[in-house]
mmCIF file of the N, C-alpha and C atoms, coordinates in Angstrom:
data_MODEL
# 
_entry.id   MODEL 
# 
loop_
_atom_site.group_PDB 
_atom_site.id 
_atom_site.type_symbol 
_atom_site.label_atom_id 
_atom_site.label_alt_id 
_atom_site.label_comp_id 
_atom_site.label_asym_id 
_atom_site.label_entity_id 
_atom_site.label_seq_id 
_atom_site.pdbx_PDB_ins_code 
_atom_site.Cartn_x 
_atom_site.Cartn_y 
_atom_site.Cartn_z 
_atom_site.occupancy 
_atom_site.B_iso_or_equiv 
_atom_site.pdbx_formal_charge 
_atom_site.auth_seq_id 
_atom_site.auth_comp_id 
_atom_site.auth_asym_id 
_atom_site.auth_atom_id 
_atom_site.pdbx_PDB_model_num 
ATOM 1   N N  . PHE A 1 1  ? -11.985 2.092   1.440   1.00 0.00 ? 1  PHE A N  1 
ATOM 2   C CA . PHE A 1 1  ? -12.177 1.057   2.439   1.00 0.00 ? 1  PHE A CA 1 
ATOM 3   C C  . PHE A 1 1  ? -11.995 1.610   3.839   1.00 0.00 ? 1  PHE A C  1 
ATOM 4   N N  . LEU A 1 2  ? -11.071 2.533   3.989   1.00 0.00 ? 2  LEU A N  1 
ATOM 5   C CA . LEU A 1 2  ? -10.860 3.155   5.289   1.00 0.00 ? 2  LEU A CA 1 
ATOM 6   C C  . LEU A 1 2  ? -12.124 3.836   5.756   1.00 0.00 ? 2  LEU A C  1 
ATOM 7   N N  . VAL A 1 3  ? -12.844 4.469   4.842   1.00 0.00 ? 3  VAL A N  1 
ATOM 8   C CA . VAL A 1 3  ? -14.098 5.124   5.204   1.00 0.00 ? 3  VAL A CA 1 
ATOM 9   C C  . VAL A 1 3  ? -15.092 4.099   5.722   1.00 0.00 ? 3  VAL A C  1 
ATOM 10  N N  . PHE A 1 4  ? -15.106 2.905   5.131   1.00 0.00 ? 4  PHE A N  1 
ATOM 11  C CA . PHE A 1 4  ? -16.020 1.859   5.591   1.00 0.00 ? 4  PHE A CA 1 
ATOM 12  C C  . PHE A 1 4  ? -15.705 1.474   7.035   1.00 0.00 ? 4  PHE A C  1 
ATOM 13  N N  . PHE A 1 5  ? -14.403 1.338   7.367   1.00 0.00 ? 5  PHE A N  1 
ATOM 14  C CA . PHE A 1 5  ? -14.022 1.044   8.747   1.00 0.00 ? 5  PHE A CA 1 
ATOM 15  C C  . PHE A 1 5  ? -14.423 2.181   9.668   1.00 0.00 ? 5  PHE A C  1 
ATOM 16  N N  . LEU A 1 6  ? -14.228 3.420   9.226   1.00 0.00 ? 6  LEU A N  1 
ATOM 17  C CA . LEU A 1 6  ? -14.605 4.557   10.046  1.00 0.00 ? 6  LEU A CA 1 
ATOM 18  C C  . LEU A 1 6  ? -16.104 4.582   10.256  1.00 0.00 ? 6  LEU A C  1 
ATOM 19  N N  . ASP A 1 7  ? -16.865 4.206   9.243   1.00 0.00 ? 7  ASP A N  1 
ATOM 20  C CA . ASP A 1 7  ? -18.321 4.125   9.390   1.00 0.00 ? 7  ASP A CA 1 
ATOM 21  C C  . ASP A 1 7  ? -18.700 3.063   10.422  1.00 0.00 ? 7  ASP A C  1 
ATOM 22  N N  . THR A 1 8  ? -17.993 1.943   10.429  1.00 0.00 ? 8  THR A N  1 
ATOM 23  C CA . THR A 1 8  ? -18.244 0.900   11.417  1.00 0.00 ? 8  THR A CA 1 
ATOM 24  C C  . THR A 1 8  ? -17.923 1.417   12.811  1.00 0.00 ? 8  THR A C  1 
ATOM 25  N N  . ASP A 1 9  ? -16.794 2.107   12.935  1.00 0.00 ? 9  ASP A N  1 
ATOM 26  C CA . ASP A 1 9  ? -16.427 2.688   14.229  1.00 0.00 ? 9  ASP A CA 1 
ATOM 27  C C  . ASP A 1 9  ? -17.455 3.716   14.675  1.00 0.00 ? 9  ASP A C  1 
ATOM 28  N N  . ARG A 1 10 ? -17.922 4.519   13.761  1.00 0.00 ? 10 ARG A N  1 
ATOM 29  C CA . ARG A 1 10 ? -18.938 5.531   14.089  1.00 0.00 ? 10 ARG A CA 1 
ATOM 30  C C  . ARG A 1 10 ? -20.240 4.853   14.515  1.00 0.00 ? 10 ARG A C  1 
ATOM 31  N N  . ALA A 1 11 ? -20.602 3.789   13.840  1.00 0.00 ? 11 ALA A N  1 
ATOM 32  C CA . ALA A 1 11 ? -21.809 3.048   14.222  1.00 0.00 ? 11 ALA A CA 1 
ATOM 33  C C  . ALA A 1 11 ? -21.680 2.511   15.642  1.00 0.00 ? 11 ALA A C  1 
ATOM 34  N N  . LEU A 1 12 ? -20.505 2.009   15.985  1.00 0.00 ? 12 LEU A N  1 
ATOM 35  C CA . LEU A 1 12 ? -20.290 1.513   17.347  1.00 0.00 ? 12 LEU A CA 1 
ATOM 36  C C  . LEU A 1 12 ? -20.433 2.625   18.374  1.00 0.00 ? 12 LEU A C  1 
ATOM 37  N N  . VAL A 1 13 ? -19.893 3.797   18.063  1.00 0.00 ? 13 VAL A N  1 
ATOM 38  C CA . VAL A 1 13 ? -20.011 4.942   18.974  1.00 0.00 ? 13 VAL A CA 1 
ATOM 39  C C  . VAL A 1 13 ? -21.476 5.329   19.154  1.00 0.00 ? 13 VAL A C  1 
ATOM 40  N N  . LEU A 1 14 ? -22.212 5.395   18.056  1.00 0.00 ? 14 LEU A N  1 
ATOM 41  C CA . LEU A 1 14 ? -23.627 5.770   18.127  1.00 0.00 ? 14 LEU A CA 1 
ATOM 42  C C  . LEU A 1 14 ? -24.445 4.729   18.885  1.00 0.00 ? 14 LEU A C  1 
ATOM 43  N N  . LEU A 1 15 ? -24.153 3.456   18.659  1.00 0.00 ? 15 LEU A N  1 
ATOM 44  C CA . LEU A 1 15 ? -24.862 2.407   19.388  1.00 0.00 ? 15 LEU A CA 1 
ATOM 45  C C  . LEU A 1 15 ? -24.565 2.481   20.881  1.00 0.00 ? 15 LEU A C  1 
ATOM 46  N N  . GLU A 1 16 ? -23.327 2.751   21.228  1.00 0.00 ? 16 GLU A N  1 
ATOM 47  C CA . GLU A 1 16 ? -22.958 2.881   22.642  1.00 0.00 ? 16 GLU A CA 1 
ATOM 48  C C  . GLU A 1 16 ? -23.690 4.063   23.284  1.00 0.00 ? 16 GLU A C  1 
ATOM 49  N N  . GLU A 1 17 ? -23.738 5.190   22.584  1.00 0.00 ? 17 GLU A N  1 
ATOM 50  C CA . GLU A 1 17 ? -24.453 6.359   23.102  1.00 0.00 ? 17 GLU A CA 1 
ATOM 51  C C  . GLU A 1 17 ? -25.938 6.044   23.299  1.00 0.00 ? 17 GLU A C  1 
ATOM 52  N N  . TYR A 1 18 ? -26.513 5.341   22.347  1.00 0.00 ? 18 TYR A N  1 
ATOM 53  C CA . TYR A 1 18 ? -27.922 4.979   22.445  1.00 0.00 ? 18 TYR A CA 1 
ATOM 54  C C  . TYR A 1 18 ? -28.160 4.041   23.627  1.00 0.00 ? 18 TYR A C  1 
ATOM 55  N N  . CYS A 1 19 ? -27.256 3.069   23.811  1.00 0.00 ? 19 CYS A N  1 
ATOM 56  C CA . CYS A 1 19 ? -27.397 2.123   24.928  1.00 0.00 ? 19 CYS A CA 1 
ATOM 57  C C  . CYS A 1 19 ? -27.386 2.837   26.272  1.00 0.00 ? 19 CYS A C  1 
ATOM 58  N N  . LYS A 1 20 ? -26.614 3.878   26.387  1.00 0.00 ? 20 LYS A N  1 
ATOM 59  C CA . LYS A 1 20 ? -26.547 4.623   27.650  1.00 0.00 ? 20 LYS A CA 1 
ATOM 60  C C  . LYS A 1 20 ? -27.889 5.265   27.998  1.00 0.00 ? 20 LYS A C  1 
ATOM 61  N N  . LYS A 1 21 ? -28.707 5.517   26.982  1.00 0.00 ? 21 LYS A N  1 
ATOM 62  C CA . LYS A 1 21 ? -30.012 6.143   27.196  1.00 0.00 ? 21 LYS A CA 1 
ATOM 63  C C  . LYS A 1 21 ? -31.089 5.124   27.567  1.00 0.00 ? 21 LYS A C  1 
ATOM 64  N N  . LEU A 1 22 ? -30.799 3.853   27.378  1.00 0.00 ? 22 LEU A N  1 
ATOM 65  C CA . LEU A 1 22 ? -31.779 2.804   27.656  1.00 0.00 ? 22 LEU A CA 1 
ATOM 66  C C  . LEU A 1 22 ? -31.660 2.397   29.121  1.00 0.00 ? 22 LEU A C  1 
ATOM 67  N N  . ARG A 1 23 ? -32.531 2.951   29.951  1.00 0.00 ? 23 ARG A N  1 
ATOM 68  C CA . ARG A 1 23 ? -32.455 2.706   31.388  1.00 0.00 ? 23 ARG A CA 1 
ATOM 69  C C  . ARG A 1 23 ? -33.705 2.047   31.965  1.00 0.00 ? 23 ARG A C  1 
ATOM 70  N N  . LYS A 1 24 ? -34.808 2.143   31.267  1.00 0.00 ? 24 LYS A N  1 
ATOM 71  C CA . LYS A 1 24 ? -36.063 1.581   31.767  1.00 0.00 ? 24 LYS A CA 1 
ATOM 72  C C  . LYS A 1 24 ? -36.012 0.052   31.698  1.00 0.00 ? 24 LYS A C  1 
ATOM 73  N N  . PRO A 1 25 ? -36.689 -0.609  32.624  1.00 0.00 ? 25 PRO A N  1 
ATOM 74  C CA . PRO A 1 25 ? -36.693 -2.082  32.612  1.00 0.00 ? 25 PRO A CA 1 
ATOM 75  C C  . PRO A 1 25 ? -37.160 -2.679  31.282  1.00 0.00 ? 25 PRO A C  1 
ATOM 76  N N  . GLU A 1 26 ? -38.158 -2.058  30.670  1.00 0.00 ? 26 GLU A N  1 
ATOM 77  C CA . GLU A 1 26 ? -38.675 -2.596  29.404  1.00 0.00 ? 26 GLU A CA 1 
ATOM 78  C C  . GLU A 1 26 ? -37.714 -2.382  28.231  1.00 0.00 ? 26 GLU A C  1 
ATOM 79  N N  . GLU A 1 27 ? -36.675 -1.583  28.413  1.00 0.00 ? 27 GLU A N  1 
ATOM 80  C CA . GLU A 1 27 ? -35.692 -1.319  27.363  1.00 0.00 ? 27 GLU A CA 1 
ATOM 81  C C  . GLU A 1 27 ? -34.463 -2.232  27.464  1.00 0.00 ? 27 GLU A C  1 
ATOM 82  N N  . GLN A 1 28 ? -34.408 -3.037  28.503  1.00 0.00 ? 28 GLN A N  1 
ATOM 83  C CA . GLN A 1 28 ? -33.215 -3.843  28.740  1.00 0.00 ? 28 GLN A CA 1 
ATOM 84  C C  . GLN A 1 28 ? -33.020 -4.954  27.707  1.00 0.00 ? 28 GLN A C  1 
ATOM 85  N N  . GLN A 1 29 ? -34.106 -5.477  27.180  1.00 0.00 ? 29 GLN A N  1 
ATOM 86  C CA . GLN A 1 29 ? -33.983 -6.493  26.133  1.00 0.00 ? 29 GLN A CA 1 
ATOM 87  C C  . GLN A 1 29 ? -33.375 -5.872  24.868  1.00 0.00 ? 29 GLN A C  1 
ATOM 88  N N  . LEU A 1 30 ? -33.830 -4.676  24.520  1.00 0.00 ? 30 LEU A N  1 
ATOM 89  C CA . LEU A 1 30 ? -33.268 -3.973  23.372  1.00 0.00 ? 30 LEU A CA 1 
ATOM 90  C C  . LEU A 1 30 ? -31.788 -3.662  23.617  1.00 0.00 ? 30 LEU A C  1 
ATOM 91  N N  . LYS A 1 31 ? -31.473 -3.214  24.809  1.00 0.00 ? 31 LYS A N  1 
ATOM 92  C CA . LYS A 1 31 ? -30.086 -2.897  25.158  1.00 0.00 ? 31 LYS A CA 1 
ATOM 93  C C  . LYS A 1 31 ? -29.197 -4.140  25.009  1.00 0.00 ? 31 LYS A C  1 
ATOM 94  N N  . LYS A 1 32 ? -29.697 -5.272  25.462  1.00 0.00 ? 32 LYS A N  1 
ATOM 95  C CA . LYS A 1 32 ? -28.947 -6.524  25.355  1.00 0.00 ? 32 LYS A CA 1 
ATOM 96  C C  . LYS A 1 32 ? -28.709 -6.889  23.886  1.00 0.00 ? 32 LYS A C  1 
ATOM 97  N N  . ALA A 1 33 ? -29.731 -6.721  23.058  1.00 0.00 ? 33 ALA A N  1 
ATOM 98  C CA . ALA A 1 33 ? -29.600 -7.030  21.629  1.00 0.00 ? 33 ALA A CA 1 
ATOM 99  C C  . ALA A 1 33 ? -28.600 -6.099  20.952  1.00 0.00 ? 33 ALA A C  1 
ATOM 100 N N  . ILE A 1 34 ? -28.641 -4.833  21.292  1.00 0.00 ? 34 ILE A N  1 
ATOM 101 C CA . ILE A 1 34 ? -27.702 -3.869  20.705  1.00 0.00 ? 34 ILE A CA 1 
ATOM 102 C C  . ILE A 1 34 ? -26.279 -4.210  21.114  1.00 0.00 ? 34 ILE A C  1 
ATOM 103 N N  . ARG A 1 35 ? -26.091 -4.559  22.361  1.00 0.00 ? 35 ARG A N  1 
ATOM 104 C CA . ARG A 1 35 ? -24.744 -4.935  22.832  1.00 0.00 ? 35 ARG A CA 1 
ATOM 105 C C  . ARG A 1 35 ? -24.242 -6.186  22.105  1.00 0.00 ? 35 ARG A C  1 
ATOM 106 N N  . LYS A 1 36 ? -25.156 -7.100  21.776  1.00 0.00 ? 36 LYS A N  1 
ATOM 107 C CA . LYS A 1 36 ? -24.772 -8.294  21.024  1.00 0.00 ? 36 LYS A CA 1 
ATOM 108 C C  . LYS A 1 36 ? -24.289 -7.902  19.620  1.00 0.00 ? 36 LYS A C  1 
ATOM 109 N N  . VAL A 1 37 ? -25.009 -6.994  18.973  1.00 0.00 ? 37 VAL A N  1 
ATOM 110 C CA . VAL A 1 37 ? -24.600 -6.498  17.651  1.00 0.00 ? 37 VAL A CA 1 
ATOM 111 C C  . VAL A 1 37 ? -23.240 -5.809  17.742  1.00 0.00 ? 37 VAL A C  1 
ATOM 112 N N  . MET A 1 38 ? -23.050 -5.018  18.785  1.00 0.00 ? 38 MET A N  1 
ATOM 113 C CA . MET A 1 38 ? -21.768 -4.341  18.968  1.00 0.00 ? 38 MET A CA 1 
ATOM 114 C C  . MET A 1 38 ? -20.637 -5.360  19.114  1.00 0.00 ? 38 MET A C  1 
ATOM 115 N N  . GLY A 1 39 ? -20.901 -6.431  19.831  1.00 0.00 ? 39 GLY A N  1 
ATOM 116 C CA . GLY A 1 39 ? -19.900 -7.476  19.980  1.00 0.00 ? 39 GLY A CA 1 
ATOM 117 C C  . GLY A 1 39 ? -19.546 -8.122  18.652  1.00 0.00 ? 39 GLY A C  1 
ATOM 118 N N  . ILE A 1 40 ? -20.552 -8.304  17.814  1.00 0.00 ? 40 ILE A N  1 
ATOM 119 C CA . ILE A 1 40 ? -20.318 -8.865  16.480  1.00 0.00 ? 40 ILE A CA 1 
ATOM 120 C C  . ILE A 1 40 ? -19.455 -7.921  15.661  1.00 0.00 ? 40 ILE A C  1 
ATOM 121 N N  . PHE A 1 41 ? -19.777 -6.624  15.678  1.00 0.00 ? 41 PHE A N  1 
ATOM 122 C CA . PHE A 1 41 ? -18.985 -5.649  14.925  1.00 0.00 ? 41 PHE A CA 1 
ATOM 123 C C  . PHE A 1 41 ? -17.526 -5.647  15.368  1.00 0.00 ? 41 PHE A C  1 
ATOM 124 N N  . LYS A 1 42 ? -17.289 -5.890  16.645  1.00 0.00 ? 42 LYS A N  1 
ATOM 125 C CA . LYS A 1 42 ? -15.930 -5.866  17.191  1.00 0.00 ? 42 LYS A CA 1 
ATOM 126 C C  . LYS A 1 42 ? -15.201 -7.195  17.024  1.00 0.00 ? 42 LYS A C  1 
ATOM 127 N N  . SER A 1 43 ? -15.912 -8.230  16.632  1.00 0.00 ? 43 SER A N  1 
ATOM 128 C CA . SER A 1 43 ? -15.318 -9.564  16.575  1.00 0.00 ? 43 SER A CA 1 
ATOM 129 C C  . SER A 1 43 ? -14.275 -9.696  15.472  1.00 0.00 ? 43 SER A C  1 
ATOM 130 N N  . SER A 1 44 ? -13.365 -10.602 15.694  1.00 0.00 ? 44 SER A N  1 
ATOM 131 C CA . SER A 1 44 ? -12.328 -10.853 14.691  1.00 0.00 ? 44 SER A CA 1 
ATOM 132 C C  . SER A 1 44 ? -12.936 -11.450 13.420  1.00 0.00 ? 44 SER A C  1 
ATOM 133 N N  . LEU A 1 45 ? -14.008 -12.229 13.556  1.00 0.00 ? 45 LEU A N  1 
ATOM 134 C CA . LEU A 1 45 ? -14.665 -12.791 12.380  1.00 0.00 ? 45 LEU A CA 1 
ATOM 135 C C  . LEU A 1 45 ? -15.242 -11.690 11.505  1.00 0.00 ? 45 LEU A C  1 
ATOM 136 N N  . PHE A 1 46 ? -15.944 -10.725 12.105  1.00 0.00 ? 46 PHE A N  1 
ATOM 137 C CA . PHE A 1 46 ? -16.515 -9.619  11.344  1.00 0.00 ? 46 PHE A CA 1 
ATOM 138 C C  . PHE A 1 46 ? -15.404 -8.821  10.658  1.00 0.00 ? 46 PHE A C  1 
ATOM 139 N N  . GLN A 1 47 ? -14.334 -8.552  11.377  1.00 0.00 ? 47 GLN A N  1 
ATOM 140 C CA . GLN A 1 47 ? -13.216 -7.803  10.808  1.00 0.00 ? 47 GLN A CA 1 
ATOM 141 C C  . GLN A 1 47 ? -12.579 -8.578  9.651   1.00 0.00 ? 47 GLN A C  1 
ATOM 142 N N  . ALA A 1 48 ? -12.487 -9.899  9.786   1.00 0.00 ? 48 ALA A N  1 
ATOM 143 C CA . ALA A 1 48 ? -11.947 -10.719 8.706   1.00 0.00 ? 48 ALA A CA 1 
ATOM 144 C C  . ALA A 1 48 ? -12.855 -10.679 7.487   1.00 0.00 ? 48 ALA A C  1 
ATOM 145 N N  . LEU A 1 49 ? -14.167 -10.712 7.711   1.00 0.00 ? 49 LEU A N  1 
ATOM 146 C CA . LEU A 1 49 ? -15.105 -10.617 6.587   1.00 0.00 ? 49 LEU A CA 1 
ATOM 147 C C  . LEU A 1 49 ? -14.976 -9.281  5.868   1.00 0.00 ? 49 LEU A C  1 
ATOM 148 N N  . LEU A 1 50 ? -14.799 -8.219  6.630   1.00 0.00 ? 50 LEU A N  1 
ATOM 149 C CA . LEU A 1 50 ? -14.580 -6.909  6.005   1.00 0.00 ? 50 LEU A CA 1 
ATOM 150 C C  . LEU A 1 50 ? -13.331 -6.936  5.133   1.00 0.00 ? 50 LEU A C  1 
ATOM 151 N N  . GLY A 1 51 ? -12.289 -7.558  5.645   1.00 0.00 ? 51 GLY A N  1 
ATOM 152 C CA . GLY A 1 51 ? -11.053 -7.677  4.871   1.00 0.00 ? 51 GLY A CA 1 
ATOM 153 C C  . GLY A 1 51 ? -11.262 -8.471  3.604   1.00 0.00 ? 51 GLY A C  1 
ATOM 154 N N  . SER A 1 52 ? -12.045 -9.543  3.697   1.00 0.00 ? 52 SER A N  1 
ATOM 155 C CA . SER A 1 52 ? -12.346 -10.363 2.521   1.00 0.00 ? 52 SER A CA 1 
ATOM 156 C C  . SER A 1 52 ? -13.143 -9.568  1.492   1.00 0.00 ? 52 SER A C  1 
ATOM 157 N N  . PHE A 1 53 ? -14.131 -8.799  1.950   1.00 0.00 ? 53 PHE A N  1 
ATOM 158 C CA . PHE A 1 53 ? -14.918 -7.980  1.035   1.00 0.00 ? 53 PHE A CA 1 
ATOM 159 C C  . PHE A 1 53 ? -14.047 -6.923  0.374   1.00 0.00 ? 53 PHE A C  1 
ATOM 160 N N  . LYS A 1 54 ? -13.102 -6.383  1.115   1.00 0.00 ? 54 LYS A N  1 
ATOM 161 C CA . LYS A 1 54 ? -12.203 -5.372  0.546   1.00 0.00 ? 54 LYS A CA 1 
ATOM 162 C C  . LYS A 1 54 ? -11.397 -5.980  -0.594  1.00 0.00 ? 54 LYS A C  1 
ATOM 163 N N  . LYS A 1 55 ? -10.894 -7.190  -0.376  1.00 0.00 ? 55 LYS A N  1 
ATOM 164 C CA . LYS A 1 55 ? -10.113 -7.855  -1.421  1.00 0.00 ? 55 LYS A CA 1 
ATOM 165 C C  . LYS A 1 55 ? -10.960 -8.091  -2.666  1.00 0.00 ? 55 LYS A C  1 
ATOM 166 N N  . LYS A 1 56 ? -12.214 -8.549  -2.473  1.00 0.00 ? 56 LYS A N  1 
ATOM 167 C CA . LYS A 1 56 ? -13.100 -8.771  -3.619  1.00 0.00 ? 56 LYS A CA 1 
ATOM 168 C C  . LYS A 1 56 ? -13.425 -7.468  -4.327  1.00 0.00 ? 56 LYS A C  1 
ATOM 169 N N  . ALA A 1 57 ? -13.686 -6.419  -3.548  1.00 0.00 ? 57 ALA A N  1 
ATOM 170 C CA . ALA A 1 57 ? -14.008 -5.123  -4.149  1.00 0.00 ? 57 ALA A CA 1 
ATOM 171 C C  . ALA A 1 57 ? -12.825 -4.597  -4.929  1.00 0.00 ? 57 ALA A C  1 
ATOM 172 N N  . THR A 1 58 ? -11.615 -4.800  -4.421  1.00 0.00 ? 58 THR A N  1 
ATOM 173 C CA . THR A 1 58 ? -10.412 -4.351  -5.111  1.00 0.00 ? 58 THR A CA 1 
ATOM 174 C C  . THR A 1 58 ? -10.250 -5.092  -6.431  1.00 0.00 ? 58 THR A C  1 
ATOM 175 N N  . ARG A 1 59 ? -10.502 -6.402  -6.408  1.00 0.00 ? 59 ARG A N  1 
ATOM 176 C CA . ARG A 1 59 ? -10.398 -7.194  -7.645  1.00 0.00 ? 59 ARG A CA 1 
ATOM 177 C C  . ARG A 1 59 ? -11.408 -6.742  -8.690  1.00 0.00 ? 59 ARG A C  1 
ATOM 178 N N  . HIS A 1 60 ? -12.569 -6.304  -8.242  1.00 0.00 ? 60 HIS A N  1 
ATOM 179 C CA . HIS A 1 60 ? -13.616 -5.875  -9.166  1.00 0.00 ? 60 HIS A CA 1 
ATOM 180 C C  . HIS A 1 60 ? -13.529 -4.390  -9.475  1.00 0.00 ? 60 HIS A C  1 
ATOM 181 N N  . GLY A 1 61 ? -12.527 -3.717  -8.902  1.00 0.00 ? 61 GLY A N  1 
ATOM 182 C CA . GLY A 1 61 ? -12.350 -2.298  -9.171  1.00 0.00 ? 61 GLY A CA 1 
ATOM 183 C C  . GLY A 1 61 ? -13.406 -1.427  -8.535  1.00 0.00 ? 61 GLY A C  1 
ATOM 184 N N  . THR A 1 62 ? -13.931 -1.839  -7.393  1.00 0.00 ? 62 THR A N  1 
ATOM 185 C CA . THR A 1 62 ? -14.999 -1.075  -6.729  1.00 0.00 ? 62 THR A CA 1 
ATOM 186 C C  . THR A 1 62 ? -14.559 -0.633  -5.345  1.00 0.00 ? 62 THR A C  1 
ATOM 187 N N  . THR A 1 63 ? -13.451 0.104   -5.285  1.00 0.00 ? 63 THR A N  1 
ATOM 188 C CA . THR A 1 63 ? -12.932 0.504   -3.980  1.00 0.00 ? 63 THR A CA 1 
ATOM 189 C C  . THR A 1 63 ? -13.245 1.950   -3.639  1.00 0.00 ? 63 THR A C  1 
ATOM 190 N N  . SER A 1 64 ? -13.987 2.650   -4.478  1.00 0.00 ? 64 SER A N  1 
ATOM 191 C CA . SER A 1 64 ? -14.324 4.027   -4.128  1.00 0.00 ? 64 SER A CA 1 
ATOM 192 C C  . SER A 1 64 ? -15.287 4.040   -2.960  1.00 0.00 ? 64 SER A C  1 
ATOM 193 N N  . ASN A 1 65 ? -15.345 5.151   -2.257  1.00 0.00 ? 65 ASN A N  1 
ATOM 194 C CA . ASN A 1 65 ? -16.170 5.257   -1.056  1.00 0.00 ? 65 ASN A CA 1 
ATOM 195 C C  . ASN A 1 65 ? -17.637 4.982   -1.331  1.00 0.00 ? 65 ASN A C  1 
ATOM 196 N N  . THR A 1 66 ? -18.129 5.422   -2.474  1.00 0.00 ? 66 THR A N  1 
ATOM 197 C CA . THR A 1 66 ? -19.554 5.257   -2.748  1.00 0.00 ? 66 THR A CA 1 
ATOM 198 C C  . THR A 1 66 ? -19.890 3.876   -3.270  1.00 0.00 ? 66 THR A C  1 
ATOM 199 N N  . SER A 1 67 ? -18.955 3.219   -3.948  1.00 0.00 ? 67 SER A N  1 
ATOM 200 C CA . SER A 1 67 ? -19.295 1.932   -4.545  1.00 0.00 ? 67 SER A CA 1 
ATOM 201 C C  . SER A 1 67 ? -18.957 0.745   -3.658  1.00 0.00 ? 67 SER A C  1 
ATOM 202 N N  . LEU A 1 68 ? -18.142 0.918   -2.631  1.00 0.00 ? 68 LEU A N  1 
ATOM 203 C CA . LEU A 1 68 ? -17.795 -0.208  -1.775  1.00 0.00 ? 68 LEU A CA 1 
ATOM 204 C C  . LEU A 1 68 ? -19.021 -0.802  -1.088  1.00 0.00 ? 68 LEU A C  1 
ATOM 205 N N  . PRO A 1 69 ? -19.902 -0.010  -0.478  1.00 0.00 ? 69 PRO A N  1 
ATOM 206 C CA . PRO A 1 69 ? -21.097 -0.621  0.116   1.00 0.00 ? 69 PRO A CA 1 
ATOM 207 C C  . PRO A 1 69 ? -21.937 -1.372  -0.912  1.00 0.00 ? 69 PRO A C  1 
ATOM 208 N N  . ALA A 1 70 ? -22.036 -0.850  -2.108  1.00 0.00 ? 70 ALA A N  1 
ATOM 209 C CA . ALA A 1 70 ? -22.786 -1.538  -3.154  1.00 0.00 ? 70 ALA A CA 1 
ATOM 210 C C  . ALA A 1 70 ? -22.110 -2.851  -3.513  1.00 0.00 ? 70 ALA A C  1 
ATOM 211 N N  . ALA A 1 71 ? -20.790 -2.840  -3.572  1.00 0.00 ? 71 ALA A N  1 
ATOM 212 C CA . ALA A 1 71 ? -20.055 -4.066  -3.874  1.00 0.00 ? 71 ALA A CA 1 
ATOM 213 C C  . ALA A 1 71 ? -20.269 -5.101  -2.775  1.00 0.00 ? 71 ALA A C  1 
ATOM 214 N N  . LEU A 1 72 ? -20.264 -4.653  -1.536  1.00 0.00 ? 72 LEU A N  1 
ATOM 215 C CA . LEU A 1 72 ? -20.492 -5.558  -0.413  1.00 0.00 ? 72 LEU A CA 1 
ATOM 216 C C  . LEU A 1 72 ? -21.894 -6.139  -0.479  1.00 0.00 ? 72 LEU A C  1 
ATOM 217 N N  . ALA A 1 73 ? -22.868 -5.298  -0.752  1.00 0.00 ? 73 ALA A N  1 
ATOM 218 C CA . ALA A 1 73 ? -24.258 -5.745  -0.831  1.00 0.00 ? 73 ALA A CA 1 
ATOM 219 C C  . ALA A 1 73 ? -24.416 -6.761  -1.963  1.00 0.00 ? 73 ALA A C  1 
ATOM 220 N N  . CYS A 1 74 ? -23.826 -6.476  -3.110  1.00 0.00 ? 74 CYS A N  1 
ATOM 221 C CA . CYS A 1 74 ? -23.932 -7.393  -4.249  1.00 0.00 ? 74 CYS A CA 1 
ATOM 222 C C  . CYS A 1 74 ? -23.237 -8.705  -3.948  1.00 0.00 ? 74 CYS A C  1 
ATOM 223 N N  . ASP A 1 75 ? -22.126 -8.641  -3.230  1.00 0.00 ? 75 ASP A N  1 
ATOM 224 C CA . ASP A 1 75 ? -21.433 -9.870  -2.889  1.00 0.00 ? 75 ASP A CA 1 
ATOM 225 C C  . ASP A 1 75 ? -22.290 -10.736 -1.976  1.00 0.00 ? 75 ASP A C  1 
ATOM 226 N N  . VAL A 1 76 ? -22.933 -10.113 -1.024  1.00 0.00 ? 76 VAL A N  1 
ATOM 227 C CA . VAL A 1 76 ? -23.777 -10.854 -0.070  1.00 0.00 ? 76 VAL A CA 1 
ATOM 228 C C  . VAL A 1 76 ? -25.059 -11.326 -0.738  1.00 0.00 ? 76 VAL A C  1 
ATOM 229 N N  . LEU A 1 77 ? -25.676 -10.469 -1.547  1.00 0.00 ? 77 LEU A N  1 
ATOM 230 C CA . LEU A 1 77 ? -26.982 -10.779 -2.134  1.00 0.00 ? 77 LEU A CA 1 
ATOM 231 C C  . LEU A 1 77 ? -26.881 -11.524 -3.453  1.00 0.00 ? 77 LEU A C  1 
ATOM 232 N N  . GLY A 1 78 ? -25.688 -11.583 -4.025  1.00 0.00 ? 78 GLY A N  1 
ATOM 233 C CA . GLY A 1 78 ? -25.525 -12.295 -5.284  1.00 0.00 ? 78 GLY A CA 1 
ATOM 234 C C  . GLY A 1 78 ? -26.058 -11.528 -6.463  1.00 0.00 ? 78 GLY A C  1 
ATOM 235 N N  . CYS A 1 79 ? -25.749 -10.253 -6.552  1.00 0.00 ? 79 CYS A N  1 
ATOM 236 C CA . CYS A 1 79 ? -26.197 -9.431  -7.684  1.00 0.00 ? 79 CYS A CA 1 
ATOM 237 C C  . CYS A 1 79 ? -25.595 -9.967  -8.983  1.00 0.00 ? 79 CYS A C  1 
ATOM 238 N N  . PRO A 1 80 ? -26.314 -9.792  -10.083 1.00 0.00 ? 80 PRO A N  1 
ATOM 239 C CA . PRO A 1 80 ? -25.780 -10.261 -11.377 1.00 0.00 ? 80 PRO A CA 1 
ATOM 240 C C  . PRO A 1 80 ? -24.529 -9.494  -11.762 1.00 0.00 ? 80 PRO A C  1 
ATOM 241 N N  . LYS A 1 81 ? -23.642 -10.181 -12.463 1.00 0.00 ? 81 LYS A N  1 
ATOM 242 C CA . LYS A 1 81 ? -22.395 -9.572  -12.926 1.00 0.00 ? 81 LYS A CA 1 
ATOM 243 C C  . LYS A 1 81 ? -22.670 -8.744  -14.169 1.00 0.00 ? 81 LYS A C  1 
ATOM 244 N N  . ASP A 1 82 ? -21.831 -7.691  -14.356 1.00 0.00 ? 82 ASP A N  1 
ATOM 245 C CA . ASP A 1 82 ? -21.963 -6.838  -15.558 1.00 0.00 ? 82 ASP A CA 1 
ATOM 246 C C  . ASP A 1 82 ? -21.558 -7.571  -16.806 1.00 0.00 ? 82 ASP A C  1 
# 
């Protein structure tokens, strides 16, 4: 789960770096949208949802680094149970 948080932090860093490159007037709408996504990632609601997914993944025994994203995807998409 810690790796998932680090991946989120890394995504924020990469998005911030990308936003710094968006300087043309026609890129400002994209920059605004990216900043909105960054705000969502930083929000307490998003962090709470991550915590909730971690609890569900732990209950289902899917806390390894490779299976946590799959567990999250299945939880959101409603994948069939084994």
